[in-house]
N, C-alpha and C positions, 0 to 999 in steps of 0.2 A: 204048554205055553201059557205064560200068566196073563192075565188081564188089567193088572196094577200097573199104575204109570209109573210107581215109583221102584220097578222091577225092570225098566225098559232101559236101554240105551239106543239113543239115535246117531246115528253117526253121518255126516253129509261130507261131499267131497267141495271144495272151495270153488274154485274156476269153471263158469259155467252151470252152476249148480246152487250154489250159494248166493254168488255176486258174480257179476259181468265184468271184467276188467275195462275199464274208462267210465264203467257207468256206477259201479258201486253194487252196496247190500241194498235191495229192493226194502222200502220200509215196513212192508209187510211181514217180511219175515224177519228184521229185527224185532217187530213187537211179539210177533207168534214164539219165538226163541223164549223172551224174555217172560210170556205168560206160562210156557210149557215149564221152563225150571224154576218159577215160582209155586207151580202143583209138583213141583217134585220130581222132575222127569229128569234123564242125563240128556245133554246135546255137548257133542263134540264133533271133531273132522276129522278128515282123512284125507291127507294133499300132499302135491308134490313140493309146497311151500316148506320153506324153513322155519326157526324161530323169530328172527327180526320179522319178516314178511309178516308171519301171523300174529307176532305180537302185536300189530298196529291194526290188525282187526279186530282183536280182544278188547280195544277200547270202545267199541261197538256191540260186537257181540259177546252175549254173556253164553262163555263154555262153562258147565259143570261137569268135566271129565276130561283127564290128560288127554292132548292131542295127539295123532298120528302123523310124524310129518315124514320129509324125503324121499315119499314113496315106498314108506313102511320102514326104514332103516333108522327110526330117531322117534324113541314118542316122550315127552315131554309136558308136565304139569304145570303150566301157567299160573296156576294158584297160588303155588308153590316157589316157585323158579326152580324144582329138582328134575332133572334126567332122568327118567325111569328105565329106557331102554336106547341102547346105541349099536346097532351092527355096521361097523365102515365097510365101504366098500374094498375089493380085494385089490392088493396097491400095484396091478398091473395097470389099473385104470390110467394112471400117467402114462402107460406105453401106447394105449388105444389113441388116449387124444393127442400124442405128438404125433401118431400115425396120420391120426384123420387131419389135424391142420396143415400137415405139411402135404397131402394129398389133394386137401380141399382148402386154397387159401383165401377163399370168400367165407368161410367159418366161422362164426363166434361161439364162443366158451364161457359158462360160468361154472365155477368149482365150490360148493357149499362144504365147509369144513365148520361146523357150528362151533363159534355163533355167527363166521364171518361167509363173506362171499368173497371169491377172489376170481380176477378176470385175467386168463393168461393171454384171451386174443378176442379185442374189441372188435364189431362192427355195428353196423347201424340198428339191426335187430336187438342187441344186446342193449345198446345203449336206451332202446324204446321200452325194451320191457324193465330193462331195473326202474326207469322212471315213472312208468306206469304201477310198480310196487313200492314207490318211495323207498329204493332199498340202497344203502351204501355198499361200498365195494370196494377191493384192495387190487389195482390195477399191476400185475407183476407177471416174473415171466415165470413158466411152466413148472422150473424147480424151486422155484420159490416157496411153492406151494406147500403148507404144510404137510405131514401122513394123516391118516385117517381121514380118508374122505366121508364125506355122507351121500354126496350128489354130486351129478355132471350135467349139464343142459348145454346142448348145441343148436345154435339159432342161424337160420340163414332164408333165402328165399324158398318160399315152399317147395317149388319144383327141382330145388339142390336138395333139400330134404330126403325127399324119396331116392335122390342118386348116391345119398351116404346112407342111407339103408339098404339098398341093395350091394351099396361095396363092403359092409360092415357082414353082409349074410353070404356072400362070396369069402370072406377070409375065413370065415368061420367055418365054411365046409372044408378048409384047407390046414387048419388044427392051431393051436397056437393061442396066443393071448384072446384072442377074440371068443373063443369058446367058454371064456368064464363069463362072460354078461349078455346081455340080452337089451334091445336097444325099445324103448315104449313111447308112444304117442299121447302125451297130455294133454294138446292141443294140435290144431293145424300147424302150428307156427313153429313148433319148436321140437324136439326128439332128447328124451333121456336116456341116458348112458346108467345101467344098472348091474348090479353083481346078479349074475344066473340065479333062479331059484329066488328071488328078493321081489315082491310087490305089495302093494296095498293091502292085499288078503292078509299077508306074512304078519303085516303091522299091527293090522285087525284083531286077528285070531291070538294076538301076544298080549295086547290089549287086555283084550276082554282075561287071560290069561290073569294078568299083574293087577288088574282091580276086581275078581272076582265076579266076572257079568256071567251069567250064564247066554252064552253065543245065539241059542233060539230064541231069547227075549232081547232083539233088537231089529232094527232097521237101519236100514242101508239105504244111501239116496247117492244117487251119482249121473253123468250126464256125459262118459267118453269111455274110448276103450281101455285106459288104464284103469279103470272101475271094475272090470271085469273080475276079477279075482275077489275083491272086495264083496259084490253084489251074488258071486256064488255062494260065498259063504255065510251070508245075514239073514236073519231069520225071516224078513218081510223085505224085498227087494222093490224098490222105487227109481224111476227114474222120471227126470222131466222132460217134457213133451218137444224139445229140442234136442235130444240125443239120437244121434244115429241107431236108425233100425235095428241092430243086431242089440245095444243095448237095451232099448225098449223091449227087444223080443224075451230079454233076459227080468225082464221085471214082474213083479206080480201086480203091479199098479204104477201105472204111467201119470202124472201131475202136471200139471201147469208148467209153462218155461218158465228160465230161470226168472228173467227179469218182471213177469207176471207174479211171482214169488209162489213158485212150486215148492220151495222148502216150509215157508209157513204154513200153507194147504196142509201139509202132511200133520205138523203140528196141531195144530188147531183141530183135525179131524183124528185126533188119535184114537179117543174112544171107539169112534165109527171102524175106523182101520182096523185095530186089535181084534184077531180073532173071526174076523168079517170082511178081510178084504179081498177074499173071492167072489164076493156078491157087490163090492162097492164099483161104481162105475163113476168115472169123474169126466167132467166135460173142460178139456185141455184146450190151451189156445197155444 
């Protein structure tokens, strides 16, 4: 494991880690990212968000490596506008959505087919989610959405999301199209549908292969259950203080909470962390 900053890649989740929706990115994170990149470090994100949403973020956040998007199914270089990798969902995803919206009339749905977001079923939660991220979208029928889906997000009341997960788990035991997919929680207010075996860990490892990055010389930062696979693969694993206990238990280091600038804390203390993280004790809030 190298100790040189130029040999390292730092990969951060976005929501709940780098920023908090409705509050934005802490200034201390923005300043620390800029200092880290100026020193020769590489910084990027691994997120469930798509190109348009993250492109707004890059107006403030200095990315110096391609980003892993759509829960690992899409890798995009914002510096060149080039798609480096795309692994579309199994086409049966359309049939899963059709089944769920017929069984759960209150369910809202967002479908990302880069670079567009389609909404075949609108509800208050979808409206709020898209507004928070300042996202444009196309309201249309399910069958009007083009092929090669990158991501599906389901949004509704939290208590109903649990019922949807139970329904999908039961359907999987019966065989059929549900066996092709997994449901993941990127946050308490939504559930994402992903092709089974696809996750942020796959996207993160694919990024390292594409750019020739030694995966042992990485620092990964996350806050929620959909970050588990990425954390398992990272060289040094970091959780923010407001992450669930399971995620903090996976981490080598726990840093301050999202809005207290935990990501910036990692970058500013890079020299202290690398090679010595087992001896580090952070005061977290």
